[in-house]
N, C-alpha and C positions, 0 to 999 in steps of 0.2 A: 504494500500500500504506500502511495506517495501522499503525504499530508500537506496541503497548500497553506502554510502559515503566511501571514502578510510579510512579504520580503524574504521568505525562506521556504524552500522545498525540502520537507523532511522525509527522509527515507526510513520506512518502517518495514521490516522483513516478514510481516504476517498479513493475512487478508483481513483480519479483524483486530480491534484494539479495545482494551478496557477503558471506560470513562476516566478511571483514576490515572491511567497512563497519559491520556490526552491532557488532562488537567495538570499533571506533573510537567509535561512539556510546556504548557502555557506559562506555568510559574517559572520554569527555567529560562524561558524566553525573556521574561521580565528582568531576570538577573543579568542576562547577556546584554540586553538593550540598555538598561539603566547603569550598568556597572555595579560594583559592590558585591556583596556576598549573600548567600541564601541558606535558609534552614527549612528543609522540607521533610515533613513526616508523611510517609506513604504506607498504607497497610501492607502487612506481610503477605507474600504470595501474589502480588499484583503486578510484577514485572518492572521493578525499579531500574534494574541494570540495563535492559534493552531500551527502556524509555530514555534514559539520560544519554546513552551512547548514540541513539538515533539522532537526537537533536544536536548534540555537540559535534558529532562527526559531520553531520549535514552542514552545520554552521562553519566548521573548519574548511570543508570542501568549497563552499560558496563564498565565504568571507575570510579567506586564508590570511590576509594581511591583518585582520583584526584579532585573530586567535593564534598565539604563538604555538602552543601545543595543548593537547588535551591530556591531562595527567590524572589518572584514575588510581586512587589509593585504596587498598583493601587491607583487611586484618591478617589474613592467612594466605599461604601458598595455594591451598585448595580453592579459595575464593578467587585468587588471582587468575588461575587457569580457567575458571568458569567465565570470568569476564572476557578473557581472550577468546574463548569459544563463541560467546555471544557476538563479540566484535567481528570474528571471522565470518559468522553467518550474515551479519549486516553488510559487510564489505562485499561478500559474494553476491548478495542481492543487488547492491548498487551496480556492480560490474555487469550483471545480467540485464537489469532493467534499462541501463544506459548504453548497453552494447559496447563496453570499453574493452580494450585489448589488455590492459593491465590494471591492477588495483589503484585507486586514486590516492591511497594513504599507505603509510608504513606504520604498523602497530606491533609493539614488542613489549614483552614483560621482563622485569628484572627480578631474578630470584637468587638464592644463595648458591655458592659453589657446590654444596652438598647435593642440591637439587639438579644442577645443570652439568656437572662434571661427566665427561665421557672417557676420561683416561682410566683404563681398566685397573691400574694399580692404585690410583688415588680414590676413585669413586667407591671402592669396596671397603674403605676405612669406616669404622663404626660411628664416629662422632663428627659433627660439623667442624669443631675446632681442629681435629686431626686432618680433615680434608683441607681446611684453610691453610694449615701449616705446611702440608705436603705440596699444595699448589704454589705457595710462596717460594718454597725451596726449589721448585722446578721452573719457575718463571721469573723470579726476581721481583714479583709484584708484592706490594705491601698491604696485607689484608687489614691490619689494624689502622693504617692511615686512611684506607678507603680511597686511595688515589690511583689513577691509571699509571701503569709502569712506564718507565723510560724505555721506549722501543729499542734504543741502541744498547741498553744495559741488560746484560744477562747474568743470572746467578753464577757465581764462580764455583766450579767443581760440581760433582754429584750428577744425578740423572736429570735430563731435560724433559719437558713436556712437548711431544711432537706436534700436538694440536695447536698449542700456543705459538710455537716457533714457525709452523707452516703459515699460520695467519699473519704473523709479522713479515715473513719473507714475501708473501703475496700482497702486502700492503692492505690487509683487511681493515685496519683502523680508518683509512680514508673513505671507504665506502663498504661497510661491512655487510649490509643486507639489502636485497631488492625490495621494491614496493610489495605490499601484501601484509597479511597478519600472521605472525608466528606465535602459535601456542608453545608451551614449554616442550611438549613432545615433538612438534614439527621443528622447533629450533634445534633440538638435540639431533634429530634426523638430518637436518641441513648441515649441522656442524660435522657430523660423522662423514657425510658424503663429501664435503669440501675439505675434510681434515683440518677444520678450524675449531677453536675452542668456543663452545656455545656461551659460556659465561662471559668471556670478554667480548664476543660478538654483540651480545645484548647491551653491554655497557658502551661500547663504541657506537652502537646504533642509536643511542639516546640523542646524539648530536643531530641526526637527520630524521628521527622518528616524528610522526605526526601525533600518534597516540602512544603514551607510555603507561604501562600498568605495573604498579609496584606496591610494596607494603608500606604501612604508615611510617616506620622509622626513617625511610629515605626522605621524608618530607619534614618530620617534626623532631627527629633525634639528631642533635648536633654531632654526635659521634660518627654518624654515617651520612648525614644529609649533604655535607659539604662536597662529597665526592660526585654527586649527581645534579644537585639543584642549580649549579651554575649553567647547566645545559638547558634549563627551562627559562625562557624569557618572561619578563614581567606581564606581558599580555596573555599569558597562558591561563587556561581554565582548569582549576584543580578541584577534583571531586573526592570527598571522603565518604565511602560507602559503609554501611553498618556503623555509623558514627555515634551510636548511643553511649559508648564508653570513652569518647574522645578525651574528656577531661582527665580520666584516670590514665589513659595512654600518654598524654602530655606530661603529667606530673611524674609518672614512672620513668619517662625518658630522661628526666633531669634529676632523678633521685638515686642515691647510692648508699650501700651499706658495706662498711669495711669492718670485718670481724677480727678477733684476736688471732685466729688461725691464719687469716689473710695477712695480717701484719707480720707474723712469723715467716711466712713464705716470701713476702715482699722483701724482708730483711736479707734473706738468703739470695734472692734474685739480684738485689743491689750489689751484694758482694761479688756474685758471678759476673755481673756486667762490668764491674771495676777491673776484674781480671782480663776480660775480653778487650777492654780499652787499653790496658797496659801492654797486651800483646800486639794490638793494632798500632800503638805508638812506636813500637820497635820495628814492625814489619812494613807498615804503610802510613807513615806520619802525614803525608800529603793529603790523604783521604780525610783524616780528621780535621786538618786545617780547612779543607774545602767544605766540610760539613757545616762549619760555623757560617761561612759565606752564604751557603744555601739557606740557613736559618734567617739571616738578615734579608735575603732576597724574598723569602716567603712572607716576612713581616711587611715588606713594602707592597708585595702583591695583594696582601689581604686588605690593604687600605689603612692599616693602623698607623703606618708611618712611611715616610719617603726619604730617600737620599741619606744624609748624615743622621737624620732623626731615627732611622731604623737602627743604626749602631747604638744610639743613646737609649733607645727604647728597651733593648735587651740588657738586663742587669749584668755588670761586669763579671760577677762571680758565677755566671751561668755560661759564659762564652766558651770557656775551655771545658772539654768533655770531662776531664778528671775533677774539676771543681763542681760541675753539675752533679756528677754521681756522688761526690762527697755530700752535697746538699740532700740528695735523696736518702743517703744513709742516715743522716741526722733526722730526717722526717720519719723514717721507719722506726728509729729509736724513740722518737716522740710518741708514736702510737703504742709501741711496746710498753713504755712507761705508763701511759694513760690506762692501758688495760691491766697493768700490774697492780694498780691502786685498788685496794679492797673497798668496794662500795656496794651498798644494798639498795640504793635509791636510783631512780631514773633522773638524769640531769638534762636540762634543755637550755640551749643558748641561741642567741641571734648569730648570724654569720659574722658580724663585726666583732662580737665577743670571742668567738672561736678563733678568728684570725689574729686578734690581739694576743691571745694566749699562745698561739704558735710562734708569733714574733718574739714574745718574751722568753719562751722556752728554748727555741732553736735558732733564733736570729734569722728567720726567713720571712720576707715581706710578702704582702699580697701581690705586688708587682712581679716578684719572682715566681710565685705560684701561678699567676696568670699566663706565663709563658712556658710553664713546665711541660704541658701536654705536647705542644708543638716541638719543643726541644727534645723530648724523649723520642718522639716519633721520628724525627730526622736522624737522631743518633742511631737508633736501631736500624734504620734504613741504610745508613752509611756503613755500619758494621755488618750488614747483611745477616742480621740476627732475626730469628723467627719470633714474632710477637707473642705467639702462644706460649713460649718459654718464659715470658715475663708478664703473665696475665695479672697476678696480684699487684705487682709493682705499677703496672699501667692503671689498674683500678684505683690505687691510692692517688696517683698523679691526676687522673681524670676527676676524681672527687674534689681534690684540692683546687684544681684549675676552675672547676665550676663554682666552688665556694668563693674564690677570689673574684670571679667574673660577676657574680650576682650578690655582692657584699651587702647592698642596700635594697634588695628586692625580696620577693615572697618566699623565703626559705627559712627553715629551722634546722638546728643541729641537735640531735638527740643521742645521748650516750646511755646505753642500756647495760646494766651489770650482768655478770655471769650468773646463770641460774640453773639449778638442777630441779627436775620435775619429779612428780610422784611416779611417773611411768618409766623411770630409769633412763629417760632421755635427758639431753643436756643442751641448754641454750648458751651459745657462745656470746661473750660480751661484744658489743657492736658500737661503732661510731657511725651514725647515719646522718646523711645530708638529705633532708626531706623537702622536696618542692611542694609548696602549698598553693601555688597560683598557676593554674593551667594556662592562663593567658600568656605567660612568658614564652612557652614553646610555640603558641599559635601566633604571637605578635608578628614575627617576621613573615609568616605565611600570609597573613591578612594584609600586611603592608606591601609585600612584594608583588603579589599576583592580583590581576584585575578582578578576577572572579574566583571565589572559593565557595563551593556548595557542599553542605553537610546534609546527609540524608540517611534515614533509617526508618524502620517501622515503629520504633519506640524512643522518641525524643522528648515526649511531653514531661513536664510543662516547658514549652518552648522559651518563654521569657526568662525563666531561671537558668536554662541551659545557655542561652546567649550571654547572660550576665556572668556566668562562671567562666566562659571562654573569652570574655572581654571584647565583644564586638556587637555592632548594631546592624542586623541583617537588613538588606534591601527588601527581601521577601522572607516572611516567616509564616508558614502555613502548615496546618495539620489536616490532611485529607481524610474524608470518610470513605466507606466502602459501599459501592452499589451492589445490591444482591437481589436476585429474583427469589431465591430461597435462602434460608438462614444458614449459611455455611459454618458460622461460629456460634457456639451455644455456651456462653459464660454463666456460671452460677456461683453464689457464695454460700458455703455450707458452714453454719455457725453452731449447730447442735448435733450431738450424737443420737443415734436411734435407740441404743440400749441404755435405758436409764434406771435399770433395776438396782444397781449398786449405789445410786445417789439418793440423797435426801428427797423425800417426796415433794418438798416445796421448791426444789431447785431443778436445774436442767443440766444435762451433760454438755457443758460448754466446750467447744473446740477452740483451742488456742495453743500456740507454741511460744508464747511470750516467755522471756527468760525466767520471770518469777514463777510462772506456771510449771515450766520444765523442771526446775530444781526442787519443787515441792513434793515431798514424799506423800502428801495427802491427795495428790492428783494423778494416780496411776490410770484413772479413767480416760485421760487424754490419749495416751498411747493405745489403750484398748479400743477406744472409739474410732481412732484412725484405722486400726487393724480391721475392725468389723466393717467399717465403711468400704475399705479397699477390697475386702472379700466380696461384698455385695456388688461392688462396681465391676469386679472381674467376672462375676456371673452374668452381669447385664450387658457388658460391652464386648463385642467381638474383637478378634485380632489383637492389636497392640495397644497397651496403655503405658504412658510415661508418667512417673511421679517424681517430683522434685522436693528435696529436703533443704533446710536452711544451711546445713554444714555437714561435713563428713562426720564430725563427732556426734551430732544429733542423729544422723542416719544410723550410725553404728549402735548407738544406745537403743534406738527404736527396734532395729533388726534383732538385737540380742533379746530384748523384751518379748518380741513376737516369737522368737524361737522357743523361749521358755514357756510361753503361754499356748503354743500350738497354732498361732495365727499363721506363721510362715508355712507350716505343713498344709494348712487349709488353702493358702494362696497357691501353692505348687500343684494342688489338685485341679485348680481352675486354669492356671497358665504357668508356663515356665518362667522362672524369675532370674533376672540378670541385674548386676550391680556395677555402677561406675566406681572405679578405684583411682587412686592417685597416679597409678602407672598408665601412661598413654597406650602402650602396647596391649596391656591387659584389657583396657576399656575398648580398644578397637576389636579385639577378639570377641568380647561380650556383645558388642553391637552387631557384629557379623552373625553371631549365633542367634541373637534376638530377631534379626530380620529373617533368618532361615526358619525360625519357629513360626513367625507370622506367615511366611510363604507357604508352609506345608499345612496350615490350618490349625496348628496346635494352640496358637495364641501365646502371647508373651507379655511380661511386665518388666519394665526397665526402671530401676531405682537410681536416681541421679541427684546431682547437687546444683542448686542455683549458684551462678558464677563459675561453674565448672566447664570443662571442655564441651560436654554435651549441650549444656544450656546455651553456650555461645556460638556453636558452629555446626551442630548436627540437625538435619531435617528429618522429621518423621512424617513424611507425606503419605497419602493414601492409607492403606490398611495398616501401615506401621505405626500410626498414631490416631486412633479413633477417640481417644480421650487423654487429657493431660491434667494431672492433679498437682497443685502446689500446697504442700503441707507447711503452713506457717508463713510468716512474712520475713523475707531474707534481708534482715537488717545487717549492717556492717558490725563487726565485733566491737564490743565496748572497751576492750583492753588493748587495742592496737595503738601503740604510742605514736607511730608515724601518722596514722589516721587522725588521732586526736589533735596532733599539731596542725594538720591541715584544716580540721573543722574549726579549731580556735581562730586560725587566720581568716577563714571565710567569714566567720561571725564578726570579727573585728574590722576587716577591711572591705567586705562586700555586703555587710549587714544581712547575711543569710544565716538565720538561727540554726544551731546544730540539729535540733529535732526536725526542722523542716528539710534540711539537706539529707538527713538519714532516711526520712520518709520518701523523698524524691528518688534517692538511689535505690531503695528497696522496691519501689514500684516499677522502676525501669527494668530491674532484674526480674521482677515478676512478669512483666510484659514480654521479656525475652523468652521466658519459660513457656508462656502461653502460646507464643507465636510459632513454636516448634512444630505444631500439628496442622498448621494451615499454610500450605505452600503454593496454592493456586486456587482459582475460583471454582474449579471442579471438585476440589478437596473439601472435606468437612471434618470437624472434630469438636468434642465437648471440652470446655475449659473450666475447671473447677478450682475455686479458691477455698481451701479448707482452713479457715481461721476467721473468727468473729471480728477481728480488727479491720478486715477489709470492708466492713459495714460503715466505717467512719467516712463521711462525705469528703473530707479533706484529702484522705489517702486515695479514695476511689477516683476522685476527679483528676488525679495525677496520671491515670491510665490513658493510653492513646484514644483518640476519638473513635476509631473503628472498633475498638473493643467495647467501649461504653455503649455505642449505638447498637451493638449486636445483642444487648440484653441487660447490661448492668445499669441502664437508666430506667428499668422497669421493676416495680416492687415484687412482682412474681418471681424474679430471679434472685432475690436477696433474702438473707436470714432464714435459710432453709435447714430443716433437719436432714440428716444423712439419708434416711430411707426415702424421704420425699425427693431429694435430689437424684437418687438412683432411679426412681420410677420416671421422673421427668426426662432423664438422660436416655433411658431405655426407649421411651415412646418417641423421642426426637430422632434417635438413631434409626428406628424402624421406618420413620417417615423419610429420612434422608437416603435410605438404602433403596428406595423405589426408583424405577427408571426415570430418567430426566429427558424432557423434550427441550433440546438446546435451542429450538426456534423461539421459545419463550424469552430467551435471553437477548436475542437480537433486537437492537434498538433500545435496550434498557441497560443491562449490565455488560453487554457486548456490542460494540459499534462496528458497522460496516462503513464503506467509503461515503455513502450517501448521508448517513447519520453524522459523520465527521464534518462534511460540507455544511450541513444545517447548523451545527454548533458553532462553526467558525465563520458563518455568514455575518456580514456587517449588521449591527443592531441586535444580534443575539446576545443574551446576558452571559454566555460562556459556561452555564451550568450543564452538567451531564443530564441526560434524559430522566434519570431516576434520582436526581440530587437537586431539588429546588433550593433556592438560596435560604428560604425561611427555615429549612430543616438542617442547615449546616451547623457545625459546631461553633460555639461562641469563640473558640480559639482560632477559628479561620478568619483572618482579617477581611477576606473578600465578602464575608457574610454581614459585615457591619455597615 
C-alpha cells in the first residue's frame, strides 16, 4: 500500500493497515515537520516497528537532504534482527512497486563481535570478553577504546585474522557494503563469501548507511557511543524502541560499582602494567614518546583544547607513562585503604566531597582524573596490550573519570560495608558512583539530533516520563486500540474464593504488600493465590504466564505450594516451568513450555517482573491465553543506589518517592500484561491479583489501551477469585469462535480507500472506530 500523506508518499508493505499505525505515522509526521522530539505510546501488538520504518525510510528517500540518517535503537540483539527483517521487507516492497534495479537505501545493524565473528577459532570462544580479546590480538583493533583500527597498523606477532586482513587489502573501509538491507545472518553470509570481517564491515558501513540499527549503549553510553555517533549527522532521526525503561538505561550507563575484590585485582593489574612499561622503555622508547603526542592530538581533536593549550590541559605528572601508572597505583591503594576500614554503616557523599577526599589522601586532582580514561586507553593501545587483561583497572579509571566529569551534577557516591548474610552468602564492600539524573545521558542526544522519538506500549504517564528524561516533546500522545472484538480482557482480583479459614466478618484479601508477606498471621494469601491458579489452569486452555514481584517471593510461594500440595495439583492440570537467574536454563524452560503448548498438554510458566521474560519474550497465540501478575512489582526498599536516586528526584525534580515507585511499578506491570497480546488477531486475559490495583491513582498510570479494554468499567474491578475465573472462562469461549475478518475492514483494519477518506482534507484525522470524544484524556489531540 502507498499512503499519500501531504508532501510525502509513504511506502507500507501490506495491503491493509491498522488505524493505530496510521495514527502513529501522522504523529511522527508532526515531529518530522515541526522538528523537536516525540513521545508516542502505541498499544502492544499493533505494528510499531513497521509503522515508524515506513514513514522514516519514505521521508529519507524523498527528503534525503533533510534527514541525515535514520538511527533505530533497540534493547537487545534479538530485537535488532527483527527490525532489520522488517526493514528488508519494506525495502523489497519499494524496489518492486517502483521497479528499481537496486535498493534505494543501505540498512545495516551493529552488533557485538561475539554475534558477528566468522573466524572459526575466535567465534567458538565461550564469552564475549574472550572473543573481544582474541579479535584485538589478531587485528590490532582496540575493543575497549571502541575506535576503528589504524588500517596501516597490524598487531605484532601471533596469528592474524584472514577476514580482517582481506578486507583491509581490498580497501573495504572505503566502500564496505552495496545498497540493500543486511540482517545479521545475511551480513555474516556476505562476509564469508567476500572473506571480509562482518563486524568491521558493519562499523565501516555506518559512514554510508542510510538506516543504522543498533543497541541503546551506542547512543547513550559514553563508553561506546563515541566510536559511532560521530558518523551520525545532527539532522538524523533517532528512534528508541521499547523505551519504557529508558531512564533506568540512562542512569545505569553512567553508574559504576567498584568492589573490594575489584580493587585487589586492579592493584595487581597496575603492577603488571608498570612492568610492561619498563620493558617497553628499554625495547621501544620511541613508541612511548609518540604515545604522549597522540594523547595531546586527541585532546585537540575532541575540542577540549587546541595548539599549546592541549599541552597545558594535560597535567604534567600524567604525561610520562611511568608517572601515570604511579598515579594509578596510588589510587588502587586509596581504594584498598577505604575498604580496609571497618564500618557497619552505609556512607553517602556528593561527588565534590568524594573528590576532595581523594585529593587529600593521594594528591590526585579532578583534572587528572578527568583525563585518566583517555590516557589509559592510549597507553594500552601503544603497548598493544589486551584491554580484557586490565578490566578492573579500567573500571576504576572509568568510574573516577566520570566522577570528575560530573562533579557538580546529579550523582551520589555510596560506600557500602562488607556484609555476611544468613544464607552463607557474602556481600563485598563497594564504592558506587550512582547516576541519579537520567537526563544527563539523554542531554547530548536531544541537543545533537533534530528528531528523537521514544516509543513503547507502556510509557504512561507521559508527562512524568518526559520530566524524568528532561525534555519537552513536540508530540506527546498515548494511542488507544481499535477493536471489533475485545482482544484484551483485564481484571482485578482482590479477594480469594476460599474463605473458610478466615474470620466470618472478614474477607480473604489478596495482596503481596511487604507487610502482608512477612506476617505469619496471613498464610491465606499464598493459599488463595494457589487455589486461584489451580482454578485458572482448569478454565484456561494452552498456556498461562504468571509473574511474581521477585525471585525471592516466587521461591517462598513455590516452597509453600509444594508443602501444601498446590504444586502437585497444578502439575495435574498443566506442566509447570520456572524462570531462573540462569539465561540458558530459562531458554530451555521456554522451549519446553512452548512444546507442551504445541502438543496440547498445556503449560504454566512462572516468571519475574523485571526479568528476562517480562522484558523481551512474547507469548503470542496459544502460548499465552492468560497472564497473571501476583502483587505489585515495587522497587526494593533496601537498595541504596535506588534510594539515592529517589532522594535526588524528590529534591531536584519534585517527584515524590511514593509517586515514582508507583509509576515504575505500573510500567513493569504493563510490560507483564503486554506479553500475551502481540497482534490484533491474538487475545489473552490479563489478571491483576492484588487489591492495591483498585486505587485510582495507580490504575490510571496504566496505558490507555489497557484501561479502555476493561479497567475503566466496575464489572472488571474488585473481583473474587472464583468470579474472575468464571468471567475468564466465558470470555475465552467467546473468543475461540471463528472470526469473520470482513467485520474488521473499515473499522479496526483499513484498506486503501479507508486511508484516503481519513487523510482527505477536512477530515478530523480520527480512525473509523476512534471518535475524538472517546479518546483518552492523555491524548493531546482529544483536547
